[in-house]
N, C-alpha and C positions, 0 to 999 in steps of 0.2 A: 868459541875458541878464537883467539886472535892470531894473525900471522903477520910478521914484519917483512915487508918486501924490500928487496935490494935491487937497484937498477940492473946490475950485471946478471941477475937471475931471471930476466924476462922471457927466457925460452921455456920456462915451466908451463905446461899446458894447464888450462883452466880446470879440468876435472881428472887429471891423472893422479895416481897415488902420491906423486911428488908435489901436488898442489893442495892448498887448503880447501876446506869446504866452501869458503867464500870466494874461491877462484884465485886467491893470491898465492904466491909461492910460499912453500913451507920453509921458513928459515928460523923459526923459533924453536924452543924446546917444547916437545909434546908433553901432554899430561903424564905420560909414562916414559921417562927416560929421555935420552938425547936423540933428537931427530936430525942431526947433521948428516946422517946417511942419505937423506933426500937430495943433497947436493950432487951425489954421484948416481942417482937413479936414471936409468935409461928411459923410463917412461916420460921423463921431462922433455925428451926429444922426439916423442912419438904422438900420433893422433890420440887424443884422450878418449875418443869414442870407442876405440878398441878395448879399453879397460872397463867400459860400462856398456856392454852390448844389450840390445833389446832382449826381453824374455825369449828364450829359445834360440837366441843368436849365437854365433860362433865365438868362442874364446881363444881360438887357435892363434890369431895374430898377437894378442896380448901375452899369451903364455910363451910364445916364441921370443918376444922381447925380454920377458922375465928370465927365461933360461940363460940368456947371455948377460944378465945384469950382475954386477959385482956385489950389490947390496940386497940381493933377493932375500936372504935370511933375515936381515934387519927389517925389511919391509913386511915380511910375513909375521915376525914377532910383534911389530907395531900393530898390525891389523888384528891379531889375536888379543893383544893386551887391551886394545881400544874397542873391541867387539864391532869391528867394521862389518856391516851387513850387506854392503853393495860393492860390486866391482871385483876386479882381479887384483889381488895383492900378493906379492911374493910368489907368483905363479899359480895361485890357487883361487878357485871360484868361491862364491858364497857357500855353496853346498859342500865343497871340499874342506873349507875352513871349519864349517859346522861339524862335519864328521871327525876332523882332527881334534877339535875341542872335546867332543864326546869320548874319543879314544884316550885323550890325555886325562880326562876326569876318571875314566874307568881304570886306568893304570895307577893313578894316585890312590884310588879307593882300595885296590887289591894289593897295594904295596905295604 
């Protein structure tokens, strides 16, 4: 996946959800819809390590940032649509997103 960087977006952290997998700022359109929400993501102004804690590490700091973020829902939708398996996205951990996906599948089947 390519990302087009723009000089005025240099504050985007290397590994935050607002940054591309190659470390460049996400300013392109994602494979699933419009990714312009990333320009308003609070994680771009935060230590990226908080969003990718070591196994068993605390997710509290990342989730606190997500709770105050105006684009939290868009971030979560992106992570779900792109099957993001690592990190905190939209305020949810990998395990929480997996549980949500299973719940969503279950509700679609029973509907």
